[in-house]
N, C-alpha and C positions, 0 to 999 in steps of 0.2 A: 183981727187974729182971735181965735178961740181962747178962752181962758182954760187953765188946766182942768178946772172942775168940769167944763163942758167936754174936754177931751176924754177924761176918765169916764164920764157918764156915757158917752158914745161907745167906749171900749167895753163898758159893763153890759150895754145892750148887745154888742157883738158877742160877748162871752156867753150870755144867755141863749142866744140863737145857736151858737156852737154846742151848748150843752144839749139843746133839743135835737141837734143833728146827729148825736150818737145813735147807733142802729143796732138793735138786738131783735132778731125776728124768729128765732127758734121757739118751738112750743115748750111752755113750762107745765109739766103735768103734775107738779107738787102742789098740794092743797096748802092754804095758809097755815093750817095746824101743823103740816109736816115741816114747813119752814121754821115755824116757831119753836119746834122741838130741837132745833139744831144750834150747835155752838161752834163758831170758827175758831180752829186751833193752829192753823198754819196756812201759809201761802208759799207755793213753789212756782218758780218762774224758769222756763226754758225757751229755746228758740227752734222753730222749724228749720231744717237743713238749708232750705232755699230762702230763708227770711231776709228781707231787706231792712237793714238797720243803719241809720245815719243821723248823726248830730254834729253840729258845729264844735260842741265841747269835746266830744270824742276825737274828732279829727285833729283839733288843737293839741289835746293831751298825747296823742299818738305821735304827732310830728315832733312835739318837745321831747318825748321819750326816746325817740329814734334819731333825733338830729336832722330831721328833714327840712330843708329850707322852704320858706313861704312860697306858695304857687307851684310846688312840686309833689303835692300829695296824691294826685290822680292815680298813678300806677300802684300806690300802696293800697288804695281803697279796694282794689280787686284781689288782695291777697288773703289766704285763710288767716294769717296771723292778725291782720287787722280786724277781721270779722269777729275773732275770738276776743280781741282786745275791747272792742265796742260793745259786744255782748256782755262782757265783764263788768262794763260801766253801767249799762242800762238795766241789766237784770236786778240789781239791788235797789234801784230807783223805783222800778215797777213794784216790786215786793213791798217796800216801805209805803208807797203811795196807795196801793190797794189795801194794805192793812189799816192804814189810817182812815181811808174813806169807808171801809166796811165796819170800822169799830162801832159797836153797840148795835149792829143790825141782826146779829144772830146771838141770842142769849139763852138758848135752851140747854139741854143736858147731853144731847147726842153729839160727840166730837166729829166734826168734818173739816176737811181742808180744801183749798182750791189748787188745782193744777192748771197753770196758765202757760199756754205755748204760743209765743209771739211769732206772727208771720210778717208783720210790717210795723216799723217804728221809725218815722221819719220827722226830723225838725229842720226846716230850711233855715239858712243863714240869714242874717240881717240884710246883706247885700242881695242875696236872692229874692227875699220878699220885697225889698225896695224896687228892684228892676223888673223882676218876673212876676212876683206874687207866690202864694202858696201858704198853706196852713199845716201845723203839726198834725200828724195822723197816727194812730195806733189801731192795729187789727190783730186780734188774738183769739184762739179757742180756749174756752174756759170749762174745766170739768170739775164738778163737785163730787168728792169722793168720801167714803166713810173712813175716818181717821184710824179706826181700829182694824177693819178687815181690808181696807184698800178697794172696796167694791164701789163701782160707779153708781152715784146716786142721780146725778142729772148732768147732762153734757149740752153745751152751746158751742157749735163749731165756728161761730163767727160773731164776735162782739167788737164794735167799733167805737173809737173815741176821737174827737177833734178838739181843737182849741183855735181861737182866732189869732192869726199871725200878723195882722195888719199888711195891707198891700199898697205898694207905692210908698214914696217917701212920707207923704202925710199920714198914711196908715201905720207905718212903722213908728212915727213919732207918737201917734195916738197910743199904740200898743205899749211903747216904752213908758208913757206917762201912767198908763193903767198898772203896768207891772210894778212900778215905783210905788203907787198909791196902795196896792193890795199886798205888796211885799211877796208876790208869788209869781214865779216866771211861767211862760206859756207851756213849757214842758211839763212842769208840775200840774198845771191846770188840765192838760190833756190826760194825764194818768188819772187824775181825780174824776174827770168827766167819764172816762172809761169805766171806772170802778162804780160810780153812781149809776150809770146806765145798767151795768150788770146787776147791782144790788136791787135796783127798782124792778128789773125783770124777775130776779129770783124771788123777791118778797111780794110780788104782785103790787108793788107800789106802796107797800106799808112802811 
């Protein structure tokens, strides 16, 4: 049997590969000097009307709030009420995670803010990952705007972030060991990867 150190090492490698998997392909026309002049003063998060948002935590919280018995959540997942509920849980997480990941990257004098519109935010359950597989995934449009005038500075219509979820029973165990060792869940890592990919694109890797 693998020792826990080996399991966490394997998960760390998977995390690195997932970080590299984030995808931002839009052109960044800002010069490094342009970017260096900016100071991030805010992050706003909203959701596209047809966005797909699903997490085990939000499903469990909604079921508890509404008294829905275990195994009977499927009809509720299709309702507008549930969609608003889960967006209300996910939005603050994305905002806090992006603010944390972007801290210290924009330290100039021109105030700017990020407008993030999420189109996909999915986190598979432990059971799903053990039986079927799948990784957490986030896709969003990110627009950098002037905080004073509201004018668009730079838009990226599609930024992606991923995190390793661990596939199969062995993969789930490895991921659980890694989460415990790093004290960070895969949902938090997904947001952090998303923000780092955007930050690297915006700053030309600086």
